[in-house]
N, C-alpha and C positions, 0 to 999 in steps of 0.2 A: 237052768241046769248047768252044772259044771262038767266040762268035757275033757279038760286037760289040766295038768299041773299049772300051766301057765294061767289058765282061767281061775284056778283056785288062788294063786298068787295075787291076781288082780283083785278078786273079791276080798281077800284078807287085807290087802293094802288100802283099799277104799274104806273098809270098816275101821282100819287103824286111823286113818286120817279124820274119820268123823268122830271117833271116841277120844282121840288125843288132842285134836286141834279144832274140832267142831266145823270142819269143812266137809260138806256132804256131796259127794260125787256119785253116790250109789244109784242114783236114778238118771244119770246121764246115759245117752245112747251108748250101749256097750262097745259096738264096733269102733266108734269114735274115740272113746276113752282108752280102749285097748291100744289103739294106734299111737296115741299120744304117750301113754305110759311106756311103751316099747321104745319109742324115740327118746324119751327121758332116760331110760336105763342105758341105751347105747351112748348117748351124747354125755351123760354124766359119769360114764365109765364104770358101771356096776355090772357083774357077771350075771345077775338075776334080779327079778323084781322083789324077791325076799331080802336080798342084800341091800337094795334101795330102801325098802320098808325099815329095816333095822336102823339104817343110818338116819333116816328122817325122823323116826321115833325118838332117837337119843340125841340128835343134834337139830335143835330148832332152827339154826340158821340155814339148814338145807330147804326148809319148808318154802320160802319165797321162790327158790329156783324150780322146785317142782311145780308150784302153782303156775309159774310162767309156761309150763308145758300144758297144764290142764285147763287153763283158761284161755280162750281165744282172744288174741290181740291183734286182729287183722281189721283195719278200718281205714276210712279216708274221709276228708271233709267233703260234705254234700255227696256222699256216696248214693248212687242211684239218684241223679238230679230230678228225675220226674217225680219222685216221692216229695222232695222239698218244693217243687213247683206246685204239686197239689196242695201241700200245706199252705203255701203262700196264697194261692188263688181261691181254695175252696174251705180250708179250715180256719184260717186266721180272720177272715171276715166275720165269723161267728164268735171267735175268741174276742174280737174287738169290742163286743158289747158288754164284757166284764170290766169292773173297775180294777180288779187285780187278778193275776193269774198264777197258777202253779204248774210247772212242767217237770216231769220225772223222766229222766234218761237212765233207763235200767239196763245195766251192763255197759257202762260208759266207755270202757276200754281206756285208751290214752286221751280221751276228750275230744276226739275229732267231731263227733256228733253234737256233743254239747256246744262247742263253739260254732258249729254250722247253725244250730237253732238260735244261738245268741245273736249271731250276724243277721239271720233272717228276722228275728224279732226287732232288731235295731232298724233294719231297713224298712220295716212295715210300721214303725213307731210304736211298737208295743213293748220294748225292752224295759223301759222304766217302771212298768206296772207288773212285771213278771219276776218270779223266783224259780230258779233252775236247781233241781235236785239231781246231782250226778252220782250214781251208786255203782259199785262193783264189789266183787268178793276179793279181788286181788290188790293188796295194799300198794304194790309197785305200780300198777295201772293207775290207781288213784293219785299217787304222787306225780306220775307223768301227766296226768290229766291237769292237775293244779299247776304244774309248771308251764304247760302250753308252749312247748318248744318242739319243733318238728324238723326233719332233714330238709334242707333246701331243695333237694332234688324231687321232693314230693309236691312242691308248691305248684308247678305247672299243672299237674293233674288236679289239685285242689281248685286252682283258678278256672280250668276248663268246666269242672263240675259246678262251680259257683255261677258261672255265666249261664250254663244250661239250666240252672234252677230258677232263672229269672232275676238274677242278681241286679240290684239297683245301684251298685257302687263298685269300686274296684277292690278286689280282696287285698291287694297291697296297702289299702288304707288302714288294715287291721293288724299288720305285722311289721316287724323291723328285721331285716336280713343282715347277718354278720357271722363270719367264720363257718360258713356252710350250714347254718341254721336259720330258721325262722321263728322268732319269738313273738307270739301274739299278744296284743294289748292287754295289760292287766285289767283294763276297764270292762273286758268281756267276761271276766269271772267275778266282778263286783257283786253280782246278784246270784251267784252260784253257791250251793252248798255241797261239799263232797262228803260222802259218806259210805262206810262199809255196810253193804247190805246183800243178803243172799236170798235169792228167789225159792231156795230150797227150804230154808229154815226160819226166816224172818217174816215179820207181819207187814201190814199195810201201812202206806202213807195215806193221809187222809185228803179228800177234796181236791184231787188233781184235775186240772182241766185238759191236760194232754199228757199222754204216756207214750213214749217212744221206746220200744224194745225190738230192735231189728237183729236178726241173725244171731239170736241167743237161744231161743226155744228149739231151734233145729237139732241142738245137741242133747235135748232132753228126751226121756221116754214119754210115753203117753200120760202116765200118772203125773209126772212132774209138770208137764206141759199144762195139764188141767189145774194143778196147784197154782202155777204162775198166772194163768188167766183169771183164776179166782181172786188172786191178790189184785190184779189190775181192775177187775170188775168192782171189788170192794174199795178201791182207792180212788176211783173215778167219781167226779162230781156228776150230778144229773146232766145228761147230754154231753158229757166229756168224750174226748177222742182217744182212741188207741191206734197206734201205728206199728205194724209188724214187718218183717223182712219179706222180700220177694218169694221166698220158698216156704213161708209160713202161713197158716191159716187157723181160723176158728171153726172150720167146717165140722170137724169131729169133736170138738170140745164139748163137755157137759154144760159149759156156761154160755153156749152160742145163743140161747134165748134172751140172754141179757144185753145183746148187741144187735145192731143192724149194720149192714154194709153201707159205708158212706162213699168212699172212692174205691170200688172193689178192685180194680186194676192195680192199685198202689198199696192194697192191703190195709187201708185205713177204715177203721170201724168207729161207730158211735154208740155210747152206752145209752140204753133205753132210759126214759124217765121212770123213776122209782115210784 
């Protein structure tokens, strides 16, 4: 239901983004998307959302700036260390039985989770048999992920998280620090594929053994959450694993019956045999 002129402007802007650029935010949680659009309007200097819409429709160079507000780019390496510890101790022993592995990081942001998983797999001797698919809808985020350069003031936090995740090496083994930045070793992306992919409109990746999509679906409405979980279900190999964020769950998903809880406290699920 449209209650205000502002709500109507939001709906029209989201429809315009979908029909003009094929970015579909229409089923993102409305309170969250409204907050981000109002922030974009203010910080980009527009008097109204209609004015922002007019500019974005006629000037494609504005789109990446707007996407920066609409897509959440807040992450850190080994975020929620207990999740990575659970992967290390409970999931990877099962993955070790496969001769080759496919891992999908859905909503990879600037690559922090990709490189966390790459380091984890290296430490557990599984990196050379794995392919990592890092996807996001934001092209700027994908470029940042491929560059693998992070502010040096974040490294202390990254290092603490790595240690708490059961790290078997020093995080400093994987990066070079210079000019206030930490550039991670290019070898960590040697087995990574970076791709534009939307959980809203795109289709499945096939035969994944692990899908990690954390703190993405909290911004979706229920219908879009179900679509995303359906993609994950159809993308996972038999007995494959799905990791979600701390505030996410399959509890109310129409696809719940296709999964069983594997590490409930860390929101790690396992695809049931087909």
